[in-house]
VEXDREN-2710 file (C-alpha; in Angstrom, 1 decimal):
% VEXDREN-2710
k/r/px/py/pz
1/MET/119.9/118.6/62.3
2/GLY/116.5/116.8/62.2
3/LYS/114.0/116.5/65.0
4/SER/113.9/113.2/66.8
5/LEU/110.6/111.3/66.9
6/VAL/109.4/108.7/69.4
7/ALA/107.1/106.1/67.9
8/ILE/105.7/102.7/68.7
9/GLU/105.0/100.0/66.1
10/ARG/102.7/97.0/66.3
11/ARG/102.5/94.2/63.8
12/SER/100.4/91.2/63.3
13/ARG/100.0/88.7/60.5
14/ASP/97.0/87.3/58.8
15/THR/96.9/83.6/58.3
16/ILE/94.3/81.0/57.5
17/SER/94.8/78.0/59.8
18/GLU/98.3/76.6/59.2
19/GLU/98.9/78.1/55.8
20/PRO/101.7/80.5/55.2
21/VAL/101.3/84.1/56.0
22/TYR/99.6/86.0/53.1
23/ARG/99.2/89.5/54.6
24/TRP/101.0/91.6/57.2
25/TYR/99.4/94.5/59.1
26/ALA/101.5/97.2/60.7
27/LEU/100.4/100.3/62.8
28/ASN/102.8/103.1/63.6
29/SER/101.8/105.5/66.3
30/ASP/103.5/108.8/67.0
31/ILE/103.8/109.0/70.7
32/ASP/106.1/112.0/70.8
33/ASP/103.2/114.2/71.7
34/LEU/102.4/111.9/74.6
35/TYR/105.9/112.2/76.0
36/ARG/105.8/116.0/75.6
37/SER/102.4/116.2/77.3
38/ARG/103.7/114.1/80.2
39/GLU/106.8/116.3/80.7
40/LEU/104.6/119.5/80.6
41/LEU/102.2/117.9/83.1
42/LYS/105.2/117.2/85.5
43/GLU/106.4/120.8/85.2
44/ARG/102.9/122.2/85.9
45/GLU/102.5/119.8/88.9
46/LEU/105.8/121.0/90.3
47/GLN/104.8/124.7/89.8
48/LEU/101.5/124.1/91.6
49/SER/103.2/122.2/94.4
50/LEU/105.7/125.1/94.9
51/LEU/102.8/127.6/94.9
52/THR/100.7/125.8/97.4
53/GLU/103.6/125.0/99.7
54/THR/104.9/128.6/99.8
55/LEU/101.4/130.2/100.0
56/PRO/101.2/132.3/103.2
57/ALA/97.8/130.9/104.0
58/MET/96.3/127.7/105.2
59/LEU/95.2/125.5/102.4
60/TRP/93.7/122.0/102.5
61/LYS/91.7/119.7/100.3
62/ALA/89.0/117.3/101.5
63/GLU/86.9/114.7/99.8
64/PRO/83.1/115.0/99.9
65/ASP/83.0/112.6/102.9
66/GLY/85.3/114.9/104.9
67/THR/88.5/112.9/104.5
68/ILE/91.4/115.4/104.2
69/VAL/93.7/114.5/101.3
70/TYR/96.0/117.5/101.2
71/VAL/97.3/120.0/103.7
72/ASN/99.9/122.7/102.9
73/ARG/102.9/123.6/105.1
74/LYS/101.2/126.6/106.7
75/ALA/98.3/124.5/107.8
76/LYS/100.6/121.8/109.2
77/ASN/102.7/124.4/111.1
78/THR/99.6/125.8/112.8
79/ARG/98.8/122.3/114.0
80/LEU/95.3/122.6/112.6
81/CYS/95.5/119.2/111.2
82/THR/97.3/116.2/112.8
END
């Protein structure tokens, strides 16, 4: 059995004014690596989420201006952040 491949193809034609087409251009791009990278990123994000939510410590993330953008379950349960 062969390996499946995901690809994208783009075509355009070269014409001079209203004359018939005299040249075609085609570009094939292998986007299989892009799909694999996206799936790997989703897996890693899930692993990180599980880790931060089950961590027995308070964990939060804040922007430089002090805006809190993430709070884990332990910090929420202690009512540190509302």
